[in-house]
N, C-alpha and C positions, 0 to 999 in steps of 0.2 A: 477298243484300242484307239488311242490318240494318234492321229497322223501328224507328223511334225510339219510345221509351217514350211512353205516353199521359201527358201532363203536365197537371195541374190547377193553374191559376193562381188563387191566392187573394189578393185585395187585403185587407190587414189594417190595422186601426187599434186603438185601445184599447177598442173597444166589445165588449160581450158577444156581439152577433150576428156580428161578425167572427170571434170565437173559435169560435162554432158552425160557421160556414162552413169554418174551418180543420179542425176535428174531422171534419166530413163529408168533406172532400176527402182527409184522411189515411186515413180508413177506405176510401174508394173506391180510392185509390191502392194501398193494401195488398191489396185484393181483386182488383185488375186488373193487379197488378205494374207499376203506373205510378209516376209521380214527382209531387212537389209543388214548386211554386215559390211563394214568398211575396213579395209586393210591398208595400212600405210607401212611401207617397208623402209627401214633405215639401214645405212651401211653399218656393219658391225664395227665396234671400236676395237682397235688392235690391243690396247691395254688401257684400262682405267684403274689407276691406283686405288681409288676409293670407290666402293660400290655405290655410295650415296651420290656421287657425281654422275654415274651412269643412270641411276634412277631419276635424277633431276633432268637429264637429257631426254629420257624417254617420256617423262611427264610433260615436259615442254612441247615435245612433238605431239603428244596426245591432245593437249589443249589447242595447239595450232590446227590440227586436223578437225577437232570438234567445231572450231570456229568456221572452218572452211565448209564442213558438212552443213552446219546450220544456215550459212549464208547461201549455199547452193540449193538446198531443198527445204528450207525452213517452212515455207508455206504449204508444200505438199505433205511433209511429215506431220505438221500440225493438223491439217485437215483430215488426214487419214488416221491419225493417232499412232503412227509408227515411230518407234524410238530406235534409231540405228544403233547397232552394237559396233563400237569402234575398237579396233585392235592395232597395236603398233608392235611390229616385230623386226628384229635385226637379222640380216643375212642376205644371201643371194636371192633377189626377187623371184626368179623362176622356181628355185628350189623351195622357197617358203610357200608359194602358192600351191605348187604340186603337193607338198607335204600336207597342207591344210585340206585341200579338196579330196585328197586320197583317203582321209580319215573321217570324212563327214558325209553321211547319207542325206542330210537335210539340204545340202547345197544343190539348188536346182539349176543354177547357171553361174558361170563366171562372166562378169560384165566388164568389158574393157573399152576404153576410148581410143580411137585411132586419130592420129594427127591429120588435120585437113589437107596437108600436102607433104610431099617428101616421104621419108621413112614413116611407117605407121607407128613406130615405137617398139622398144625392146620386148615388152610383154606381148603385144599383138603378134609380133614376128615369132616369138617363142611358142605361143599356144595355137598358132595356125600352121605350123611347119610339119615336118615328117611325123611327129608323134601326136598330132592332134586327135587321131582316131583312138588313142589309148586313154583319153581323159574320161573320168566317170560322170561328167556332166557336159552339157552344151556350153559353148563359148558364144557370147553375144558381143559383137563388135559394133560399137556405136560411132558413126562417123563424126569427127569433131566439127565438121562444117555444117551440120544440120541446123536449120533455123529453129527457133523456139516453137513455132507453129507446126513445123513438120515433126519435130520430136514429140510434141503432144499428140499429133495425129497417129504416129506409129506406136506409141506406148499405150 
């Protein structure tokens, strides 16, 4: 029986802390022979008259995220031979993530980046609050203020 790879789900946006979370997850996946899935969540469009326009918006988002992923972890991914799976979904971010991790047994951890100061971010707040004990996997919160050396040491 094949055991599915340990998958680290990283929710990414344009923030520095999300890039730190992605770097951490890539290093963990490389060390555990796991996989990375990168999830970008867009706001749903109220109404798009032509479906092709919506598809073009989603493709543009996907290309932007792919560029961000490769610049953040390119060397780690190349060295480990890991090819992240990139998903772009529209909707409420918390609901999208809950829906995804609730249906997948291979997701070993939800990896989120916390802002280095002030509010840790919507996703961190949502997944460390009152319902944190109901999640089907651990949540790894990566501090956005970690140095590269410390991130490497911890991962």
